[in-house]
gemmi code that builds the backbone of each chain (N, CA, C; Angstrom):
import gemmi

chains = {
    "A": [
        ("UNK", (22.674, 11.426, 4.618), (21.591, 11.734, 5.716), (21.697, 11.108, 6.782)),
        ("UNK", (22.004, 11.583, 8.091), (21.723, 10.824, 9.133), (20.252, 10.329, 9.599)),
        ("UNK", (20.385, 8.843, 9.703), (19.082, 8.734, 9.810), (18.502, 9.289, 11.072)),
        ("UNK", (19.456, 9.573, 12.258), (18.534, 9.799, 13.051), (17.717, 11.255, 13.005)),
        ("UNK", (18.661, 12.365, 12.224), (17.696, 12.856, 11.377), (16.507, 13.025, 10.136)),
        ("UNK", (16.323, 12.042, 9.907), (15.299, 11.795, 8.710), (14.050, 11.456, 9.628)),
        ("UNK", (14.235, 10.629, 10.777), (13.123, 10.104, 11.755), (12.605, 11.158, 12.471)),
        ("UNK", (13.364, 12.255, 12.939), (12.938, 13.604, 12.909), (12.860, 14.885, 12.590)),
        ("UNK", (12.792, 14.393, 10.958), (11.709, 15.456, 10.358), (10.744, 14.626, 9.991)),
        ("UNK", (9.923, 13.479, 10.277), (9.152, 12.637, 10.448), (7.584, 13.869, 10.598)),
        ("UNK", (6.952, 13.704, 9.907), (5.747, 14.315, 10.564), (4.143, 13.707, 10.177)),
        ("UNK", (3.519, 13.391, 11.195), (2.282, 12.722, 10.740), (1.116, 13.843, 11.475)),
        ("UNK", (-0.111, 13.039, 10.894), (-1.067, 13.979, 11.115), (-2.009, 14.416, 12.774)),
        ("UNK", (-1.785, 15.488, 13.172), (-2.359, 15.194, 14.416), (-0.796, 15.443, 15.596)),
        ("UNK", (-0.179, 15.749, 14.771), (1.561, 15.801, 15.435), (1.545, 17.192, 16.860)),
        ("UNK", (1.798, 17.407, 17.493), (1.679, 18.426, 18.715), (3.217, 19.148, 18.368)),
        ("UNK", (2.730, 20.480, 18.842), (4.589, 21.075, 18.558), (5.512, 20.790, 19.140)),
        ("UNK", (5.348, 20.354, 20.514), (6.529, 19.894, 21.529), (6.304, 18.180, 20.935)),
        ("UNK", (6.309, 17.976, 19.951), (5.916, 16.339, 20.224), (7.306, 15.340, 19.237)),
        ("UNK", (8.196, 14.607, 19.584), (9.295, 14.207, 19.013), (8.960, 12.689, 18.341)),
        ("UNK", (9.433, 12.699, 17.506), (9.499, 10.819, 16.608), (10.599, 10.521, 17.080)),
        ("UNK", (10.902, 9.070, 17.858), (11.961, 8.552, 18.469), (11.818, 7.130, 18.035)),
        ("UNK", (10.726, 6.417, 17.336), (11.248, 5.400, 16.455), (9.908, 5.116, 15.404)),
        ("UNK", (10.135, 4.898, 14.301), (9.408, 4.600, 13.338), (9.833, 2.923, 13.171)),
        ("UNK", (8.521, 2.251, 13.149), (8.836, 0.889, 12.898), (7.798, 0.281, 11.388)),
        ("UNK", (7.686, -0.208, 10.821), (7.020, -0.936, 10.176), (6.868, -2.618, 9.999)),
        ("UNK", (5.890, -3.207, 9.643), (5.756, -4.607, 9.481), (6.995, -5.453, 8.388)),
        ("UNK", (7.368, -6.860, 8.715), (8.166, -7.238, 7.723), (7.534, -6.923, 6.656)),
        ("UNK", (9.069, -6.944, 5.643), (8.135, -6.936, 3.982), (7.996, -8.154, 3.844)),
        ("UNK", (9.392, -9.206, 4.129), (8.996, -10.946, 3.425), (7.683, -11.278, 3.536)),
        ("UNK", (6.857, -10.784, 4.968), (5.506, -11.326, 4.583), (4.582, -11.003, 3.777)),
        ("UNK", (4.856, -9.817, 2.720), (3.911, -9.410, 2.040), (4.430, -10.398, 0.396)),
        ("UNK", (4.355, -11.866, 0.662), (5.158, -11.946, -0.594), (3.427, -12.661, -1.115)),
        ("UNK", (2.376, -12.471, -0.421), (1.340, -12.876, -0.809), (0.426, -11.833, -2.228)),
        ("UNK", (0.674, -11.115, -2.064), (0.457, -9.690, -3.010), (1.607, -9.522, -4.131)),
        ("UNK", (2.670, -10.413, -4.024), (3.459, -10.220, -5.159), (3.665, -11.559, -5.874)),
        ("UNK", (3.110, -12.573, -5.129), (3.265, -13.877, -5.952), (1.417, -13.792, -7.228)),
        ("UNK", (0.840, -13.031, -6.274), (-0.363, -12.784, -7.378), (-0.432, -12.223, -8.515)),
        ("UNK", (0.386, -10.794, -8.328), (0.914, -10.153, -9.310), (1.439, -11.079, -10.311)),
        ("UNK", (2.680, -11.368, -10.023), (3.720, -12.367, -10.795), (2.602, -13.579, -11.486)),
        ("UNK", (2.124, -13.968, -10.954), (0.878, -15.075, -11.277), (0.045, -14.638, -12.454)),
        ("UNK", (-0.398, -13.040, -12.223), (-1.141, -12.466, -13.422), (-0.228, -12.403, -14.503)),
        ("UNK", (0.759, -12.123, -14.196), (1.702, -11.297, -15.428), (1.902, -12.457, -16.588)),
        ("UNK", (2.517, -13.698, -15.734), (2.395, -15.080, -15.852), (1.147, -15.684, -16.977)),
        ("UNK", (0.310, -15.773, -16.064), (-0.652, -16.003, -16.681), (-1.492, -15.326, -17.909)),
        ("UNK", (-1.775, -13.838, -18.460), (-1.869, -13.310, -18.680), (-1.118, -13.169, -20.091)),
        ("UNK", (0.213, -12.724, -20.080), (1.222, -13.542, -21.524), (1.160, -14.933, -21.895)),
        ("UNK", (0.904, -15.825, -20.781), (0.707, -17.352, -21.651), (-0.382, -17.251, -22.390)),
        ("UNK", (-1.715, -16.614, -22.148), (-3.475, -16.517, -22.422), (-3.010, -15.617, -23.472)),
        ("UNK", (-2.313, -15.106, -24.032), (-1.600, -14.075, -24.798), (-1.053, -14.709, -25.928)),
        ("UNK", (0.080, -15.810, -25.749), (0.602, -16.479, -26.875), (-0.240, -17.489, -27.361)),
        ("UNK", (-1.080, -18.302, -26.152), (-2.110, -18.996, -27.083), (-3.079, -18.702, -27.697)),
        ("UNK", (-3.788, -17.061, -27.584), (-4.179, -17.141, -28.721), (-3.671, -16.532, -29.739)),
        ("UNK", (-2.689, -16.060, -29.619), (-1.544, -15.609, -31.096), (-1.447, -17.337, -31.929)),
        ("UNK", (-1.415, -18.128, -31.117), (-0.390, -19.618, -31.252), (-2.088, -20.363, -32.435)),
        ("UNK", (-3.036, -20.230, -32.295), (-4.600, -20.580, -32.936), (-5.066, -19.950, -33.045)),
        ("UNK", (-5.375, -18.820, -32.856), (-6.209, -17.199, -33.827), (-4.961, -17.051, -34.805)),
        ("UNK", (-5.899, -16.664, -36.384), (-5.399, -15.394, -36.994), (-5.788, -14.234, -37.179)),
        ("UNK", (-6.938, -13.895, -36.772), (-8.069, -13.076, -36.921), (-7.095, -11.629, -36.717)),
        ("UNK", (-6.981, -10.759, -37.089), (-5.979, -9.465, -36.707), (-6.813, -8.519, -36.379)),
        ("UNK", (-7.978, -8.079, -35.583), (-9.166, -7.860, -34.856), (-9.011, -8.176, -33.775)),
        ("UNK", (-8.982, -9.849, -33.507), (-9.412, -10.558, -32.435), (-7.725, -10.448, -31.890)),
        ("UNK", (-6.899, -10.817, -32.180), (-5.553, -10.654, -31.955), (-4.964, -8.840, -31.315)),
        ("UNK", (-5.445, -8.145, -32.398), (-5.296, -6.307, -31.610), (-5.867, -6.552, -30.303)),
        ("UNK", (-7.345, -6.919, -30.180), (-7.848, -6.621, -29.242), (-7.257, -7.361, -27.858)),
        ("UNK", (-6.440, -8.980, -28.720), (-5.995, -9.223, -27.247), (-4.601, -8.883, -26.720)),
        ("UNK", (-3.877, -8.069, -27.102), (-2.711, -7.622, -27.008), (-3.127, -6.457, -26.512)),
        ("UNK", (-4.622, -5.508, -26.280), (-5.450, -4.565, -25.908), (-5.540, -5.228, -24.341)),
        ("UNK", (-6.169, -5.876, -24.316), (-6.030, -6.546, -23.141), (-5.155, -6.642, -22.016)),
        ("UNK", (-4.524, -7.318, -22.978), (-3.010, -7.784, -22.032), (-2.913, -6.422, -21.326)),
        ("UNK", (-2.474, -5.237, -22.511), (-1.884, -4.166, -22.045), (-2.035, -3.868, -20.749)),
        ("UNK", (-3.918, -3.997, -20.967), (-4.678, -2.983, -19.603), (-4.366, -4.086, -18.183)),
        ("UNK", (-4.555, -5.313, -18.570), (-4.330, -6.126, -17.221), (-2.863, -6.118, -16.540)),
        ("UNK", (-1.958, -5.921, -17.583), (-0.236, -5.829, -17.259), (-0.585, -4.085, -16.126)),
        ("UNK", (-1.101, -3.204, -16.411), (-1.160, -2.152, -15.668), (-2.196, -2.014, -14.706)),
        ("UNK", (-3.492, -2.947, -14.711), (-4.063, -3.422, -13.738), (-3.543, -4.167, -12.211)),
        ("UNK", (-2.570, -4.796, -13.045), (-2.010, -5.484, -11.937), (-0.521, -4.396, -11.449)),
        ("UNK", (0.028, -3.808, -12.242), (0.303, -2.352, -11.683), (0.251, -1.624, -10.667)),
        ("UNK", (-1.038, -1.329, -10.819), (-1.085, -0.555, -10.090), (-2.108, -1.458, -8.799)),
        ("UNK", (-1.951, -2.473, -8.992), (-2.187, -2.827, -7.825), (-1.317, -3.449, -6.475)),
        ("UNK", (-0.361, -3.754, -7.141), (0.738, -4.087, -6.425), (1.410, -2.653, -5.980)),
        ("UNK", (1.399, -1.519, -6.708), (1.842, -0.404, -6.101), (0.706, 0.281, -5.004)),
        ("UNK", (-0.528, -0.191, -5.669), (-1.540, -0.258, -3.899), (-1.267, -0.459, -3.009)),
        ("UNK", (-1.214, -2.432, -2.755), (-0.403, -2.541, -1.727), (1.202, -1.876, -1.048)),
        ("UNK", (2.229, -2.131, -2.097), (3.566, -1.590, -1.581), (2.871, -0.366, -0.532)),
        ("UNK", (1.944, 0.789, -1.041), (1.771, 1.483, -0.456), (0.947, 1.433, 1.188)),
        ("UNK", (0.235, 0.730, 1.051), (-0.406, -0.002, 1.944), (0.461, -0.373, 3.109)),
        ("UNK", (1.418, -1.177, 2.446), (2.421, -1.760, 3.151), (3.516, -0.414, 3.779)),
        ("UNK", (4.020, -0.108, 3.017), (5.380, 0.852, 3.563), (4.329, 2.074, 4.208)),
        ("UNK", (2.990, 2.429, 4.629), (2.522, 3.833, 4.693), (1.937, 3.049, 6.191)),
        ("UNK", (1.591, 2.124, 6.679), (1.034, 1.842, 7.808), (2.622, 0.806, 8.554)),
        ("UNK", (2.299, 2.351, 9.693), (3.439, 2.311, 10.293), (3.187, 2.620, 11.757)),
        ("UNK", (4.518, 2.249, 12.462), (4.139, 2.599, 14.262), (5.006, 3.146, 14.676)),
        ("UNK", (4.120, 4.598, 15.113), (5.343, 5.761, 15.131), (5.509, 5.298, 17.174)),
        ("UNK", (6.670, 5.834, 17.415), (6.522, 6.299, 19.134), (7.238, 7.534, 19.000)),
        ("UNK", (6.594, 7.990, 20.025), (6.585, 9.651, 20.600), (7.475, 9.513, 21.552)),
        ("UNK", (7.593, 11.067, 22.152), (8.033, 11.188, 23.554), (6.656, 11.077, 24.427)),
        ("UNK", (5.634, 11.542, 23.557), (4.115, 11.447, 24.195), (3.340, 10.207, 24.565)),
        ("UNK", (3.134, 9.766, 23.209), (2.706, 8.776, 22.663), (2.836, 7.674, 21.377)),
        ("UNK", (1.709, 6.815, 21.516), (2.314, 5.844, 20.724), (0.825, 5.497, 19.537)),
        ("UNK", (1.527, 5.490, 18.493), (0.504, 5.987, 16.939), (0.757, 4.670, 16.073)),
        ("UNK", (0.040, 4.324, 15.860), (-0.676, 2.616, 14.539), (-1.245, 2.514, 14.296)),
        ("UNK", (-0.998, 3.188, 12.614), (-1.661, 3.114, 11.230), (-1.878, 1.881, 10.746)),
        ("UNK", (-2.640, 1.129, 10.254), (-2.923, 0.432, 9.680), (-4.080, 0.794, 8.009)),
        ("UNK", (-3.414, 0.289, 6.860), (-4.105, 0.918, 5.908), (-4.045, -0.972, 4.935)),
        ("UNK", (-5.535, -1.343, 4.841), (-5.429, -2.307, 4.362), (-5.976, -1.774, 2.861)),
        ("UNK", (-6.642, -1.537, 2.581), (-7.088, -1.373, 1.134), (-7.357, 0.363, 0.416)),
        ("UNK", (-7.843, 0.419, -0.637), (-8.221, 1.570, -1.183), (-9.093, 2.154, 0.273)),
        ("UNK", (-8.824, 3.153, 0.658), (-9.722, 4.384, 2.022), (-9.540, 3.356, 2.526)),
        ("UNK", (-9.495, 2.374, 3.516), (-9.599, 1.205, 4.574), (-8.656, 1.695, 5.307)),
        ("UNK", (-8.605, 2.310, 6.269), (-7.447, 2.491, 7.715), (-7.696, 2.132, 8.758)),
        ("UNK", (-7.146, 2.192, 9.849), (-7.512, 2.341, 11.325), (-6.601, 3.112, 12.085)),
        ("UNK", (-6.448, 4.233, 13.166), (-5.425, 4.131, 13.138), (-5.582, 4.355, 14.758)),
        ("UNK", (-4.626, 3.931, 16.134), (-4.858, 4.243, 17.189), (-3.543, 4.506, 17.510)),
        ("UNK", (-3.555, 5.522, 18.883), (-2.830, 5.915, 19.574), (-2.967, 5.553, 21.149)),
        ("UNK", (-2.232, 5.813, 21.741), (-2.368, 5.534, 23.483), (-1.414, 6.731, 23.740)),
        ("UNK", (-1.991, 7.163, 25.308), (-0.812, 7.997, 25.853), (0.340, 7.304, 26.387)),
        ("UNK", (1.702, 7.877, 26.183), (2.737, 6.879, 27.028), (2.242, 6.285, 28.172)),
        ("UNK", (1.647, 7.414, 29.183), (1.456, 7.542, 30.742), (0.434, 6.847, 30.878)),
        ("UNK", (-0.329, 6.158, 30.041), (-1.181, 5.495, 29.767), (-0.997, 3.763, 29.439)),
        ("UNK", (0.162, 3.551, 29.396), (0.627, 2.192, 29.049), (0.495, 1.470, 30.396)),
        ("UNK", (0.166, 0.389, 30.785), (0.195, -0.585, 31.786), (1.403, -2.048, 31.207)),
        ("UNK", (1.386, -2.603, 30.070), (2.086, -3.808, 30.068), (2.334, -3.853, 28.749)),
        ("UNK", (3.944, -3.918, 28.261), (4.203, -4.397, 26.816), (4.476, -5.424, 26.684)),
        ("UNK", (4.138, -6.523, 25.971), (4.161, -7.656, 25.931), (4.926, -7.986, 24.130)),
        ("UNK", (5.819, -9.105, 24.127), (6.522, -9.391, 22.873), (6.170, -11.308, 22.943)),
        ("UNK", (5.166, -11.230, 21.832), (4.951, -12.403, 21.739), (5.092, -12.976, 20.569)),
        ("UNK", (5.756, -14.324, 20.440), (6.663, -14.666, 18.756), (5.362, -15.349, 17.519)),
        ("UNK", (4.766, -14.514, 17.300), (3.234, -15.241, 16.490), (3.725, -16.769, 15.201)),
        ("UNK", (3.105, -17.560, 15.662), (2.950, -19.095, 15.578), (3.056, -19.272, 13.564)),
        ("UNK", (4.335, -18.531, 13.121), (4.530, -18.371, 11.764), (5.752, -19.066, 11.099)),
        ("UNK", (5.926, -19.584, 10.020), (6.985, -19.764, 10.142), (8.272, -19.035, 9.431)),
        ("UNK", (7.540, -18.049, 8.318), (8.444, -16.964, 7.972), (8.787, -16.292, 9.908)),
        ("UNK", (7.780, -15.709, 10.068), (8.272, -14.943, 11.564), (9.296, -16.035, 12.389)),
        ("UNK", (9.493, -17.109, 12.709), (10.321, -17.734, 13.578), (11.725, -18.021, 12.299)),
        ("UNK", (11.460, -17.576, 11.218), (13.014, -17.868, 10.838), (13.814, -16.661, 10.157)),
        ("UNK", (12.876, -15.437, 10.168), (13.405, -13.626, 10.054), (13.694, -13.235, 11.639)),
        ("UNK", (12.848, -14.071, 12.732), (12.963, -13.054, 14.109), (12.109, -12.215, 13.866)),
        ("UNK", (10.293, -12.081, 13.884), (9.916, -11.150, 13.946), (8.927, -11.112, 14.485)),
        ("UNK", (8.853, -10.722, 15.522), (7.329, -11.198, 16.096), (6.335, -9.593, 16.158)),
        ("UNK", (5.423, -9.910, 17.495), (4.506, -9.186, 17.611), (4.869, -8.401, 19.178)),
        ("UNK", (4.660, -6.859, 19.023), (4.641, -6.671, 20.753), (3.143, -5.805, 20.939)),
        ("UNK", (2.724, -6.369, 21.876), (1.131, -6.015, 22.102), (1.657, -4.949, 23.218)),
        ("UNK", (0.744, -3.638, 23.585), (1.293, -2.877, 24.442), (-0.211, -2.867, 24.828)),
        ("UNK", (-0.768, -3.193, 26.309), (-1.550, -2.889, 27.223), (-2.035, -1.862, 27.594)),
        ("UNK", (-2.968, -0.402, 27.649), (-3.361, 0.485, 27.991), (-4.563, 0.717, 29.394)),
        ("UNK", (-4.371, 1.663, 30.067), (-5.066, 1.435, 31.201), (-6.251, 2.122, 30.383)),
        ("UNK", (-7.678, 2.118, 31.238), (-9.016, 2.762, 31.320), (-9.087, 2.795, 29.876)),
        ("UNK", (-9.917, 3.073, 29.018), (-10.522, 3.477, 27.641), (-10.091, 3.119, 26.950)),
        ("UNK", (-8.445, 3.635, 26.484), (-7.138, 4.015, 25.538), (-7.769, 1.934, 25.087)),
        ("UNK", (-7.633, 1.321, 23.596), (-7.783, 0.590, 23.459), (-6.247, 0.258, 23.149)),
        ("UNK", (-6.020, -0.874, 23.501), (-4.482, -1.716, 22.876), (-3.888, -1.820, 21.885)),
        ("UNK", (-2.757, -1.453, 22.067), (-2.311, -1.385, 20.565), (-1.463, -2.666, 20.334)),
        ("UNK", (-1.437, -3.045, 18.823), (-0.553, -4.349, 18.869), (-0.007, -3.511, 17.764)),
        ("UNK", (1.981, -3.607, 17.549), (3.043, -3.626, 16.596), (3.117, -5.085, 15.788)),
        ("UNK", (2.193, -5.540, 15.000), (2.667, -6.821, 14.151), (3.384, -6.889, 13.472)),
        ("UNK", (4.248, -8.010, 13.600), (5.526, -8.819, 12.835), (6.204, -7.984, 12.540)),
        ("UNK", (7.193, -7.261, 13.791), (8.556, -6.546, 13.701), (9.738, -6.866, 13.911)),
        ("UNK", (10.471, -6.572, 13.229), (11.770, -6.829, 13.512), (12.005, -5.790, 15.008)),
        ("UNK", (13.348, -6.695, 15.384), (13.941, -6.173, 16.662), (12.795, -5.564, 17.799)),
        ("UNK", (11.623, -6.367, 17.701), (10.908, -6.195, 18.834), (10.925, -5.848, 20.320)),
        ("UNK", (12.426, -6.646, 20.958), (12.515, -6.375, 22.276), (13.364, -4.819, 22.043)),
        ("UNK", (13.978, -4.736, 20.915), (14.945, -2.975, 21.479), (13.671, -2.141, 21.103)),
        ("UNK", (12.490, -1.912, 20.592), (11.555, -1.845, 20.961), (10.519, -1.513, 21.756)),
        ("UNK", (10.370, -2.726, 22.871), (9.520, -2.950, 23.628), (10.808, -2.308, 24.928)),
        ("UNK", (11.923, -2.410, 24.853), (12.787, -1.649, 25.691), (12.621, -0.194, 25.556)),
        ("UNK", (12.235, 0.912, 24.726), (11.937, 1.947, 24.256), (11.366, 2.517, 24.935)),
        ("UNK", (10.327, 1.653, 24.454), (8.675, 1.759, 25.139), (8.935, 1.503, 26.611)),
        ("UNK", (9.590, 0.558, 27.251), (9.414, 0.519, 28.596), (9.874, 1.818, 29.845)),
        ("UNK", (10.809, 2.223, 28.461), (11.923, 3.326, 29.122), (11.251, 4.584, 29.522)),
        ("UNK", (10.386, 4.941, 28.313), (9.286, 5.952, 28.580), (8.408, 5.915, 29.135)),
        ("UNK", (7.675, 4.602, 29.167), (7.034, 4.855, 30.219), (8.000, 4.954, 31.638)),
        ("UNK", (9.148, 5.113, 31.928), (9.235, 4.747, 33.616), (10.308, 5.888, 33.518)),
        ("UNK", (10.309, 6.712, 32.583), (10.520, 8.212, 32.545), (9.356, 9.154, 32.819)),
        ("UNK", (8.321, 8.889, 32.276), (6.580, 9.215, 31.994), (6.013, 9.232, 33.742)),
        ("UNK", (6.490, 8.147, 34.223), (6.029, 7.724, 35.712), (6.527, 8.752, 36.285)),
        ("UNK", (7.739, 8.870, 36.532), (8.842, 9.051, 37.437), (9.094, 11.193, 37.481)),
        ("UNK", (8.534, 11.538, 36.169), (8.352, 12.699, 35.624), (7.083, 13.114, 36.082)),
        ("UNK", (6.068, 11.721, 36.412), (4.766, 12.263, 37.205), (4.403, 12.262, 39.146)),
        ("UNK", (5.599, 11.588, 39.505), (5.680, 11.369, 40.729), (6.187, 12.962, 41.193)),
    ],
    "B": [
        ("UNK", (-34.097, 2.919, -39.800), (-33.913, 1.464, -39.617), (-32.275, 1.927, -39.383)),
        ("UNK", (-31.841, 1.234, -38.130), (-30.405, 1.165, -38.316), (-29.368, -0.380, -39.081)),
        ("UNK", (-28.727, -0.496, -40.773), (-28.726, -1.532, -41.617), (-27.936, -2.373, -40.756)),
        ("UNK", (-27.580, -3.575, -40.713), (-27.603, -4.680, -40.118), (-25.674, -4.532, -40.265)),
        ("UNK", (-25.255, -4.084, -41.125), (-23.991, -3.318, -41.615), (-23.344, -2.182, -40.523)),
        ("UNK", (-23.862, -1.376, -40.165), (-23.885, -0.690, -39.698), (-22.825, -0.609, -38.080)),
        ("UNK", (-23.192, -1.932, -37.899), (-22.270, -2.195, -36.470), (-21.053, -3.592, -36.971)),
        ("UNK", (-20.149, -3.144, -37.049), (-19.009, -3.534, -37.707), (-18.241, -4.676, -36.242)),
        ("UNK", (-17.665, -5.467, -36.908), (-16.887, -5.783, -35.687), (-15.876, -4.961, -35.367)),
        ("UNK", (-15.215, -4.301, -36.308), (-14.459, -3.007, -35.709), (-14.370, -2.479, -34.462)),
        ("UNK", (-16.208, -2.156, -34.865), (-16.971, -0.975, -33.202), (-16.326, -1.504, -32.450)),
        ("UNK", (-16.950, -3.312, -32.282), (-16.818, -3.994, -31.662), (-15.845, -4.070, -30.523)),
        ("UNK", (-14.889, -4.259, -31.460), (-13.277, -3.854, -31.263), (-13.061, -3.094, -30.018)),
        ("UNK", (-13.073, -2.003, -30.924), (-13.021, -0.588, -30.548), (-14.267, -0.004, -28.807)),
        ("UNK", (-15.207, -0.872, -28.761), (-15.920, -0.477, -27.508), (-14.707, -1.376, -26.433)),
        ("UNK", (-14.813, -2.583, -26.825), (-14.406, -3.333, -25.570), (-13.195, -2.672, -24.983)),
        ("UNK", (-12.284, -2.230, -26.208), (-10.860, -1.609, -25.976), (-11.271, -0.248, -25.297)),
        ("UNK", (-12.054, 0.417, -25.154), (-12.521, 1.467, -24.371), (-12.989, 1.186, -22.739)),
        ("UNK", (-13.912, 0.207, -23.046), (-14.387, -0.274, -21.596), (-13.237, -0.742, -20.960)),
        ("UNK", (-12.529, -1.703, -21.432), (-10.971, -1.605, -20.836), (-10.315, -0.565, -20.144)),
        ("UNK", (-9.595, 0.478, -21.408), (-8.978, 1.769, -20.613), (-10.195, 1.763, -19.536)),
        ("UNK", (-11.550, 2.505, -19.749), (-12.371, 3.139, -18.592), (-12.259, 2.491, -17.091)),
        ("UNK", (-11.870, 0.951, -17.079), (-11.611, 0.414, -15.960), (-10.146, 0.978, -15.304)),
        ("UNK", (-9.136, 0.809, -16.123), (-7.943, 0.830, -16.527), (-7.361, 2.076, -15.683)),
        ("UNK", (-8.188, 3.070, -16.292), (-8.110, 4.222, -16.146), (-8.530, 4.728, -14.645)),
        ("UNK", (-9.702, 4.457, -14.235), (-10.615, 4.869, -12.684), (-9.823, 4.442, -12.298)),
        ("UNK", (-9.204, 2.917, -12.758), (-8.535, 2.027, -11.543), (-7.531, 2.965, -10.829)),
        ("UNK", (-6.341, 4.068, -11.857), (-5.504, 4.311, -11.793), (-5.530, 5.808, -10.993)),
        ("UNK", (-6.528, 6.479, -11.268), (-6.917, 7.465, -10.411), (-7.380, 6.927, -9.208)),
        ("UNK", (-8.025, 6.013, -8.141), (-8.701, 5.507, -7.508), (-7.130, 5.305, -6.216)),
        ("UNK", (-5.835, 4.690, -7.293), (-4.558, 4.388, -6.607), (-3.667, 5.684, -6.350)),
        ("UNK", (-3.741, 6.945, -6.871), (-3.416, 8.149, -7.273), (-4.105, 8.496, -6.046)),
        ("UNK", (-5.901, 8.358, -5.874), (-6.522, 9.315, -4.513), (-5.625, 8.742, -3.383)),
        ("UNK", (-5.611, 7.295, -3.749), (-5.703, 6.349, -1.967), (-4.012, 7.124, -1.634)),
        ("UNK", (-3.368, 7.299, -2.553), (-1.537, 7.670, -2.210), (-1.860, 9.281, -1.644)),
        ("UNK", (-2.624, 10.109, -1.802), (-3.047, 10.981, -1.700), (-3.240, 11.033, -0.085)),
        ("UNK", (-4.117, 10.139, -0.158), (-4.922, 10.003, 1.640), (-3.809, 9.534, 2.202)),
        ("UNK", (-2.576, 8.616, 1.676), (-1.588, 8.208, 2.612), (-0.549, 9.036, 3.243)),
        ("UNK", (-0.431, 9.689, 2.247), (0.285, 10.595, 2.409), (0.016, 12.098, 3.434)),
        ("UNK", (-1.602, 12.495, 3.474), (-2.093, 13.200, 4.802), (-1.944, 13.010, 5.705)),
        ("UNK", (-2.128, 11.406, 6.136), (-1.999, 10.821, 7.426), (-0.338, 10.534, 7.801)),
        ("UNK", (0.484, 10.393, 6.877), (1.840, 10.337, 7.619), (3.095, 10.989, 6.593)),
        ("UNK", (3.328, 11.757, 6.685), (4.401, 12.615, 5.922), (5.547, 12.118, 5.229)),
        ("UNK", (5.830, 10.981, 4.184), (7.530, 10.105, 3.874), (7.506, 11.622, 3.276)),
        ("UNK", (8.923, 10.987, 3.279), (10.185, 11.894, 1.906), (9.834, 11.072, 1.173)),
        ("UNK", (9.859, 9.843, 0.512), (9.609, 9.300, -0.878), (8.861, 9.431, -1.457)),
        ("UNK", (7.218, 10.507, -0.426), (6.660, 10.881, -1.801), (6.528, 11.270, -2.572)),
        ("UNK", (7.207, 12.113, -3.184), (7.551, 12.548, -4.248), (7.830, 11.245, -5.747)),
        ("UNK", (8.218, 10.362, -5.311), (8.854, 9.727, -6.271), (7.773, 8.655, -6.316)),
        ("UNK", (6.966, 8.638, -4.938), (5.568, 7.593, -5.743), (5.034, 8.122, -6.701)),
        ("UNK", (4.782, 9.770, -6.236), (3.638, 10.294, -6.941), (4.600, 10.369, -8.468)),
        ("UNK", (5.899, 10.432, -8.555), (5.845, 10.804, -10.234), (5.530, 9.411, -10.577)),
        ("UNK", (6.079, 7.680, -10.097), (5.559, 6.580, -10.958), (4.083, 6.454, -10.885)),
        ("UNK", (3.557, 6.754, -10.573), (1.734, 6.574, -9.941), (1.190, 7.924, -11.435)),
        ("UNK", (1.863, 9.037, -11.142), (1.736, 10.319, -12.343), (2.148, 9.520, -13.684)),
        ("UNK", (3.064, 9.002, -13.756), (3.718, 8.493, -15.132), (2.256, 7.226, -15.596)),
        ("UNK", (2.682, 6.714, -15.074), (1.278, 5.614, -15.478), (0.083, 6.099, -15.284)),
        ("UNK", (-0.788, 7.151, -14.483), (-1.798, 7.306, -14.507), (-2.023, 8.167, -16.167)),
        ("UNK", (-1.075, 8.783, -16.469), (-0.748, 9.543, -17.922), (-0.509, 8.688, -19.339)),
        ("UNK", (-0.007, 7.300, -18.763), (0.063, 6.357, -19.744), (-1.155, 5.603, -20.114)),
        ("UNK", (-2.015, 5.842, -18.739), (-3.598, 4.747, -18.865), (-4.883, 5.798, -19.537)),
        ("UNK", (-4.300, 7.345, -19.342), (-5.229, 8.410, -19.456), (-5.035, 8.711, -21.515)),
        ("UNK", (-3.941, 8.502, -22.008), (-3.370, 8.659, -22.933), (-3.646, 7.594, -23.507)),
        ("UNK", (-3.446, 6.367, -23.317), (-4.401, 5.444, -24.075), (-5.682, 5.329, -24.571)),
        ("UNK", (-6.838, 5.783, -23.340), (-8.133, 5.723, -23.604), (-8.061, 7.060, -24.518)),
        ("UNK", (-7.790, 8.234, -24.544), (-7.869, 9.269, -24.631), (-7.632, 9.297, -26.565)),
        ("UNK", (-6.802, 8.395, -26.432), (-6.014, 7.810, -28.508), (-7.427, 7.030, -29.227)),
        ("UNK", (-7.834, 6.059, -27.727), (-9.013, 5.581, -28.678), (-10.247, 5.928, -28.544)),
        ("UNK", (-10.464, 7.028, -28.355), (-11.373, 7.964, -28.430), (-11.647, 9.160, -29.413)),
        ("UNK", (-10.724, 9.675, -29.334), (-10.313, 10.419, -30.147), (-9.646, 10.628, -31.860)),
        ("UNK", (-8.994, 9.218, -32.246), (-8.658, 8.536, -33.089), (-9.147, 7.418, -33.577)),
    ],
}
model = gemmi.Model(1)
for chain_id, residues in chains.items():
    chain = gemmi.Chain(chain_id)
    for i, (resn, *xyz) in enumerate(residues, 1):
        res = gemmi.Residue()
        res.name, res.seqid = resn, gemmi.SeqId(i, " ")
        for name, pos in zip(("N", "CA", "C"), xyz):
            atom = gemmi.Atom()
            atom.name, atom.element = name, gemmi.Element(name[0])
            atom.pos, atom.b_iso = gemmi.Position(*pos), 0.0
            res.add_atom(atom)
        chain.add_residue(res)
    model.add_chain(chain)
structure = gemmi.Structure()
structure.add_model(model)
structure.setup_entities()
């Protein structure tokens, strides 16, 4: 499938009929290492605790309970990891021909959705975050400042920030010329 | 009066297992609900795959809870 067609088939909430998606970005997955390490530690820790129980205890009921608790913790950590992955996957920054949207999902039911019209954009700045991983992997943050009462938007920890900055600048210029 | 022998260690083990199962099942349902909510905001093409994975895990946790209660 042509990736361009895939982007144009994307639909988000409150999308207008004549609104076309130009670019979709999300934060770099490499910065999500924290919860992956937590999941792995839970796996290793619980397995090790179960081995200790099996080594030092011989009561079949206790062993049965230990196995079951291990199974439940495995399931819960898988769900924790899946939930974190979904939050990362659905936290997207969308650039359309009319506006810019920033979807942020942090945890179960905690979300923040910001949007601003292209014509209200004042400046776009590209800042390199003070993070070792960000420096190594070429990740930076794009800050979009808007006029009036609209909130400023941040595309945090994204790849190819300068390319996206260029797209937004072109859209902004095109919109201003159209309004003249 | 309930005799002392009525509450056996087997029952205690089963109650603890059911408690853990309920927590796991509720947690799985919350993740499923969150996935549906996320998809409402932004329609992803990978939703079907995510739903199959989460649905299977919800089924597994629900089955283990039902197994503990009914058998």
